[in-house]
C-alpha positions as CSV (number, residue, x, y, z in Angstrom):
1,M,-0.1,0.1,0.0
2,S,1.2,3.7,-0.6
3,K,3.0,5.4,2.2
4,A,2.0,9.1,3.1
5,L,3.8,12.0,4.7
6,I,1.6,14.5,6.4
7,V,2.9,18.0,6.8
8,D,0.8,20.6,8.8
9,D,1.5,22.8,11.7
10,A,-1.8,21.9,13.3
11,Q,-1.8,18.6,15.3
12,F,-5.5,18.1,15.0
13,M,-5.3,18.3,11.1
14,R,-2.3,15.8,11.1
15,K,-4.5,13.5,13.1
16,I,-7.7,13.9,11.0
17,L,-5.7,13.2,7.8
18,S,-3.9,10.2,9.4
19,K,-7.1,8.8,10.3
20,I,-8.9,9.2,7.0
21,L,-5.8,7.9,5.3
22,T,-5.2,4.9,7.3
23,E,-8.8,3.9,7.5
24,E,-8.4,3.6,3.5
25,G,-5.4,1.4,3.9
26,Y,-2.6,3.9,3.4
27,I,0.4,3.7,5.6
28,I,1.4,6.9,7.4
29,S,5.2,7.0,7.1
30,G,5.6,10.2,8.9
31,E,4.1,13.4,10.1
32,A,5.8,16.8,10.4
33,E,4.7,20.2,11.8
34,T,7.1,22.4,9.9
35,A,8.1,23.0,6.3
36,D,11.7,22.2,7.2
37,D,10.8,19.0,9.0
38,G,8.5,17.9,6.1
39,V,11.4,18.2,3.6
40,K,13.7,16.4,5.9
41,A,11.1,13.6,6.3
42,F,10.6,13.5,2.6
43,K,14.1,12.8,2.1
44,D,14.5,10.3,4.7
45,L,11.3,8.4,4.4
46,K,10.6,8.7,0.6
47,P,6.8,8.6,0.7
48,D,4.4,7.8,-2.3
49,F,2.8,11.2,-1.7
50,V,2.6,14.2,0.7
51,T,-0.2,16.3,2.0
52,M,1.2,19.8,2.6
53,D,-0.2,22.7,4.5
54,I,0.6,26.2,3.1
55,C,0.5,28.3,5.9
56,M,3.0,27.4,8.6
57,P,5.3,29.2,10.8
58,N,9.0,30.3,9.7
59,K,8.6,28.7,6.1
60,S,5.7,28.3,3.9
61,G,4.5,25.0,2.6
62,I,5.1,26.5,-1.0
63,E,8.9,26.8,-0.2
64,A,8.7,23.2,1.0
65,I,7.1,22.1,-2.2
66,K,9.9,23.7,-4.1
67,D,12.4,22.0,-1.9
68,I,10.8,18.7,-2.4
69,I,10.6,19.0,-6.2
70,K,14.4,19.6,-6.2
71,V,15.0,16.3,-4.5
72,D,12.4,14.4,-6.7
73,K,10.6,16.0,-9.7
74,K,7.9,13.2,-9.8
75,A,7.0,13.9,-6.1
76,R,3.1,13.7,-5.6
77,I,2.3,16.6,-3.4
78,L,-1.3,17.4,-2.5
79,V,-2.0,20.8,-0.9
80,C,-4.3,21.1,2.0
81,S,-5.2,24.8,2.1
82,A,-7.9,26.9,3.9
83,L,-10.7,28.6,2.1
84,G,-9.9,31.8,0.5
85,Q,-6.1,31.1,-0.5
86,E,-6.7,30.4,-4.0
87,L,-3.7,32.5,-5.1
88,L,-1.4,30.6,-2.8
89,V,-2.8,27.3,-4.2
90,M,-2.0,28.5,-7.6
91,E,1.5,29.2,-6.7
92,A,1.8,25.8,-4.8
93,I,0.7,24.2,-8.2
94,Q,3.2,26.2,-10.0
95,A,5.8,25.2,-7.6
96,G,5.1,21.4,-8.3
97,A,2.2,20.3,-6.4
98,K,-0.1,18.0,-8.2
99,D,-3.5,18.7,-6.7
100,F,-5.1,20.5,-3.9
101,I,-8.0,20.3,-1.5
102,V,-9.7,23.1,0.6
103,K,-10.1,22.9,4.4
104,P,-12.6,22.0,5.9
105,F,-12.7,19.1,3.7
106,K,-14.9,15.9,3.5
107,K,-13.4,12.5,3.8
108,E,-14.6,11.4,0.4
109,K,-13.0,14.3,-1.3
110,I,-9.5,13.3,0.3
111,V,-10.1,9.7,-0.7
112,E,-11.0,10.6,-4.1
113,T,-8.2,13.2,-4.6
114,V,-5.4,10.7,-3.2
115,K,-6.5,8.1,-5.7
116,K,-6.3,10.3,-8.5
117,L,-3.0,11.6,-7.4
118,L,-1.6,8.2,-7.5
119,Q,-2.9,7.3,-10.8
120,D,-1.0,10.0,-12.5
């Protein structure tokens, strides 16, 4: 089964994503609460896909996406962003993210988007 890395500064959001993904049979290979830790975890764990928050302290998810794409051009990154951040989402896609979902999200949307992400 596919391995996921969850990068979000909010612990409750990491828990929600982790629960949804494990219920669908995905393996959570790691979690990170900062962009820098997310990049390091990506290098160490080599997950099949990453869920990435955009707004985090110190360094944005967009910068982390750019760093991850430098390591692996084919990295599958799914942006999880709050409503009203459309410009940031577009910037994240341009940086190399493959898709996005808007918080608050429904379980079905996460499952459907991850399946699509892994097919590409």
